C-alpha positions as CSV (number, residue, x, y, z in Angstrom):
1,M,-81.1,-19.1,-96.6
2,I,-82.4,-22.6,-97.1
3,Y,-82.9,-25.3,-94.3
4,R,-83.4,-28.9,-95.2
5,A,-85.7,-31.0,-92.9
6,G,-86.3,-34.5,-94.2
7,G,-86.5,-33.9,-97.9
8,T,-88.6,-30.7,-97.9
9,A,-87.1,-27.3,-97.9
10,A,-88.5,-24.1,-96.3
11,V,-87.1,-21.0,-98.0
12,L,-86.3,-17.9,-96.0
13,S,-85.5,-14.6,-97.8
14,L,-82.7,-12.7,-96.2
15,A,-81.3,-9.3,-97.4
16,V,-77.5,-9.3,-97.5
17,S,-74.8,-7.1,-99.0
18,G,-74.7,-7.0,-102.8
19,A,-71.1,-8.3,-102.6
20,A,-72.1,-11.4,-100.5
21,Y,-72.9,-14.7,-102.0
22,A,-73.9,-18.3,-100.9
23,A,-71.9,-21.4,-101.4
24,V,-74.3,-24.5,-101.6
25,Q,-73.0,-27.8,-100.5
26,A,-75.1,-30.7,-101.8
27,G,-76.6,-33.0,-99.2
28,S,-75.6,-30.8,-96.2
29,D,-78.1,-29.9,-93.6
30,V,-77.2,-26.2,-93.7
31,I,-76.4,-24.1,-96.8
32,Q,-73.5,-22.0,-95.5
33,P,-73.8,-18.2,-96.0
34,L,-70.7,-16.3,-97.1
35,G,-70.4,-12.6,-96.3
36,A,-73.6,-12.5,-94.2
37,N,-73.7,-10.5,-90.9
38,R,-74.1,-13.1,-88.1
39,A,-75.9,-10.7,-85.8
40,A,-78.5,-10.0,-88.4
41,L,-79.0,-13.7,-89.0
42,A,-79.5,-14.5,-85.3
43,A,-82.2,-11.8,-85.1
44,I,-84.3,-13.3,-87.9
45,G,-86.2,-15.8,-85.6
46,T,-88.2,-17.3,-88.5
47,S,-89.0,-21.1,-88.4
48,G,-89.8,-23.6,-91.1
49,T,-92.0,-26.8,-90.7
50,D,-91.2,-30.2,-92.1
51,S,-94.4,-31.6,-93.6
52,D,-93.2,-35.2,-93.3
53,S,-92.3,-35.3,-89.7
54,G,-94.2,-32.3,-88.3
55,S,-91.1,-31.1,-86.5
56,S,-90.1,-27.5,-86.5
57,A,-86.7,-25.8,-87.0
58,K,-85.8,-22.3,-85.8
59,A,-83.1,-20.2,-87.3
60,T,-80.6,-19.2,-84.6
61,Q,-77.0,-18.2,-84.6
62,D,-75.8,-21.6,-83.5
63,P,-76.4,-23.6,-86.6
64,M,-74.8,-20.8,-88.8
65,T,-71.2,-22.0,-88.2
66,V,-69.2,-21.0,-91.3
67,S,-66.3,-23.3,-92.2
68,G,-64.7,-20.8,-94.6
69,Q,-64.5,-17.0,-95.0
70,S,-66.8,-14.8,-97.0
71,T,-65.0,-12.8,-99.6
72,S,-66.1,-9.7,-101.4
73,V,-64.6,-7.0,-103.8
74,T,-65.4,-3.3,-103.5
75,T,-64.0,-0.1,-105.0
76,L,-62.7,2.8,-103.1
77,T,-61.9,6.3,-104.5
78,Q,-59.9,8.8,-102.4
79,D,-57.7,11.9,-102.9
80,E,-54.1,11.3,-101.9
81,V,-51.1,13.6,-101.4
82,Q,-48.4,13.1,-103.9
83,P,-45.1,14.1,-102.2
84,H,-42.8,16.4,-104.2
85,Q,-39.3,15.3,-105.1
86,V,-36.0,17.1,-104.3
87,V,-33.7,17.9,-107.2
88,T,-30.1,19.2,-106.6
89,R,-28.2,21.2,-109.1
90,E,-24.6,22.3,-109.0
91,T,-23.7,25.9,-109.5
92,K,-20.5,28.0,-109.5
93,E,-22.6,31.0,-108.3
94,L,-22.4,29.7,-104.7
95,P,-19.2,28.9,-102.7
96,A,-18.3,25.2,-102.6
97,G,-20.5,23.3,-100.1
98,E,-23.1,26.0,-99.7
99,T,-26.7,25.2,-100.5
100,K,-29.7,27.3,-101.4
101,V,-33.3,26.5,-102.2
102,Q,-34.0,27.9,-105.7
103,T,-37.6,26.6,-106.0
104,A,-39.8,25.5,-103.1
105,G,-41.4,22.1,-103.3
106,V,-45.1,21.7,-103.4
107,D,-47.0,18.4,-102.8
108,G,-49.5,17.4,-105.4
109,V,-52.9,15.7,-105.2
110,A,-54.1,12.6,-107.1
111,R,-57.5,10.9,-107.1
112,V,-56.9,7.2,-106.9
113,T,-59.4,4.4,-107.3
114,Y,-58.6,1.0,-105.7
115,Q,-60.1,-2.4,-106.1
116,V,-60.3,-3.8,-102.5
117,T,-60.7,-7.4,-101.6
118,W,-62.1,-8.3,-98.2
119,A,-62.3,-11.5,-96.1
120,D,-65.3,-11.0,-93.8
121,D,-64.6,-7.5,-92.5
122,T,-60.9,-7.6,-93.0
123,E,-59.1,-6.0,-96.0
124,I,-56.7,-8.5,-97.4
125,S,-55.5,-6.6,-100.6
126,R,-56.0,-3.5,-102.6
127,E,-54.9,-2.7,-106.1
128,A,-54.9,0.8,-107.8
129,V,-56.9,0.6,-111.0
130,S,-56.9,4.3,-111.9
131,R,-55.1,7.5,-110.9
132,V,-56.0,11.1,-112.0
133,V,-53.7,13.9,-111.1
134,L,-55.7,16.8,-109.7
135,T,-52.7,19.0,-108.8
136,P,-49.2,18.2,-110.1
137,A,-46.4,18.2,-107.6
138,V,-43.7,20.8,-107.9
139,D,-40.1,19.6,-107.4
140,Q,-38.0,21.4,-104.8
141,V,-34.8,22.6,-106.5
142,V,-31.8,22.9,-104.3
143,L,-28.6,24.6,-105.6
144,V,-25.3,23.1,-104.4
145,G,-22.3,25.5,-104.6
146,T,-19.1,24.4,-106.3
147,G,-17.6,27.8,-107.0
148,T,-14.3,29.3,-106.0
149,A,-14.2,32.8,-104.6
150,T,-13.4,34.2,-108.1
151,E,-16.2,32.2,-109.8
152,V,-18.7,33.4,-107.2
153,A,-17.6,37.0,-107.5
154,L,-17.9,36.8,-111.3
155,A,-21.4,35.4,-111.0
156,Q,-22.3,38.3,-108.8
157,A,-20.7,40.8,-111.3
158,G,-23.1,39.7,-114.1
159,D,-22.5,38.7,-117.7
160,G,-20.5,41.8,-118.7
161,K,-22.9,42.9,-121.4
162,T,-23.5,46.3,-119.9
163,P,-20.7,48.7,-119.2
164,E,-21.3,48.5,-115.5
165,S,-21.3,44.8,-115.4
166,A,-18.2,44.6,-117.6
167,Q,-16.4,47.0,-115.2
168,A,-17.4,44.7,-112.3
169,V,-16.0,41.7,-114.1
170,A,-12.7,43.5,-114.8
171,K,-12.3,44.4,-111.1
172,V,-12.8,40.7,-110.1
173,L,-10.3,39.4,-112.7
174,M,-7.7,42.1,-111.9
175,G,-7.4,40.5,-108.5
176,S,-5.4,37.6,-109.9
177,Y,-2.7,40.0,-111.1
178,G,-2.5,41.8,-107.7
179,W,-3.7,45.1,-109.2
180,G,-5.5,47.4,-106.8
181,E,-7.8,50.4,-107.2
182,S,-5.3,52.7,-108.7
183,E,-4.6,50.3,-111.5
184,Y,-8.3,49.9,-112.1
185,S,-8.6,53.6,-112.4
186,C,-6.1,53.5,-115.3
187,L,-7.9,50.5,-116.9
188,H,-11.2,52.3,-116.6
189,S,-9.8,55.3,-118.5
190,L,-8.1,53.1,-121.1
191,W,-11.1,51.0,-122.1
192,T,-13.5,53.9,-121.9
193,R,-11.4,55.6,-124.6
194,E,-11.1,52.4,-126.6
195,S,-14.7,51.0,-126.6
196,S,-16.8,52.7,-123.9
197,W,-16.8,49.1,-122.3
198,N,-19.0,47.9,-125.2
199,Y,-18.3,44.2,-126.0
200,Q,-19.7,44.7,-129.5
201,A,-17.6,47.7,-130.3
202,K,-15.9,47.6,-133.7
203,N,-13.5,50.0,-135.2
204,P,-14.6,50.6,-138.8
205,S,-11.1,51.6,-140.0
206,S,-9.0,48.9,-138.3
207,D,-11.4,46.0,-137.5
208,A,-10.3,46.2,-133.9
209,Y,-13.0,44.5,-131.8
210,G,-14.5,44.3,-128.4
211,I,-13.9,45.9,-125.0
212,P,-10.1,45.8,-125.3
213,Q,-10.2,46.5,-129.0
214,S,-8.2,43.5,-130.0
215,L,-6.7,43.8,-133.5
216,P,-7.8,41.6,-135.1
217,G,-10.6,40.4,-132.9
218,D,-9.9,36.7,-133.4
219,K,-6.7,37.0,-131.4
220,M,-9.0,36.6,-128.4
221,A,-9.8,33.1,-129.5
222,S,-6.7,32.1,-127.6
223,V,-8.9,32.4,-124.5
224,S,-12.1,31.0,-126.0
225,S,-13.9,30.6,-129.2
226,D,-16.8,32.7,-128.0
227,W,-14.7,35.9,-128.1
228,A,-17.2,37.8,-130.3
229,T,-20.1,37.4,-127.9
230,N,-18.6,36.9,-124.4
231,P,-17.4,40.0,-122.6
232,V,-15.7,37.9,-119.9
233,T,-13.5,36.2,-122.6
234,Q,-12.6,39.7,-124.0
235,I,-11.7,41.1,-120.6
236,T,-9.7,38.0,-119.7
237,W,-7.7,38.4,-123.0
238,G,-7.3,42.1,-122.6
239,L,-5.9,41.9,-119.1
240,G,-3.4,39.2,-120.2
241,Y,-2.4,41.4,-123.1
242,I,-1.8,44.4,-120.9
243,A,0.2,42.4,-118.3
244,G,2.4,40.9,-121.0
245,R,3.1,44.0,-123.0
246,Y,2.9,46.9,-120.5
247,G,3.2,45.3,-117.1
248,S,0.0,47.0,-115.7
249,P,-3.0,49.0,-116.8
250,C,-1.3,52.2,-115.7
251,G,1.6,51.3,-118.0
252,A,-0.8,50.8,-120.9
253,W,-2.7,54.0,-120.1
254,A,0.6,56.0,-120.1
255,H,1.4,54.6,-123.6
256,S,-2.0,55.4,-124.9
257,E,-1.8,58.9,-123.6
258,A,1.5,59.4,-125.4
259,T,0.7,57.7,-128.7
260,G,-3.1,57.4,-128.9
261,W,-3.1,53.6,-129.0
262,Y,-1.8,50.8,-126.8
């Protein structure tokens, strides 16, 4: 801090924050400090003497009136929680309107460095200058049901690629024909004889294919083009074939018993 008395200056050395600085106004009686702590300044109590007039001046708080604000810029680094997001996915495996959390959400953590601008002791702005993810957030995945009762039951039955799963699929699909347990018993016997419920079964002598032993196999393309690899497609086609030609699985089984084919 510099006081002017007459034309001679007495210089006082004052330790202030590294972010503070002085603004010098030419010809003024007091060089105004920016960013200085006023209480510290008032406690200095050091005087300077004017060699021309012999008068003395004492540094007190009163003459340190600041017409503007001190400004400074600092950096601040802190770890911050990064909230997880919620993602919804539709599925036919749940009844329409039902929801289920498939994956629980987990918040992440990021280390953020800010550039902070101060006016005196008041923060007036901050800007993020770097961000490092320490722990990534994990989205919460919520399933939203869109399935009908049949679609849900099929999802629970499985993909049909094992005999047990294929039989469960057949039971579900038979419901649309109004066939009960007795008809399923006939169907079970029929397709056990034909293919052992193997969706990849192929008759080497006739090229009949799949669980219902469609002849030829590509007849099942009337249901879907994935007939060679999708047991549900095969079962859907086979039940329709039985209904159209024999009326019911027991009718098809009776014909197979009599002739060895259906």
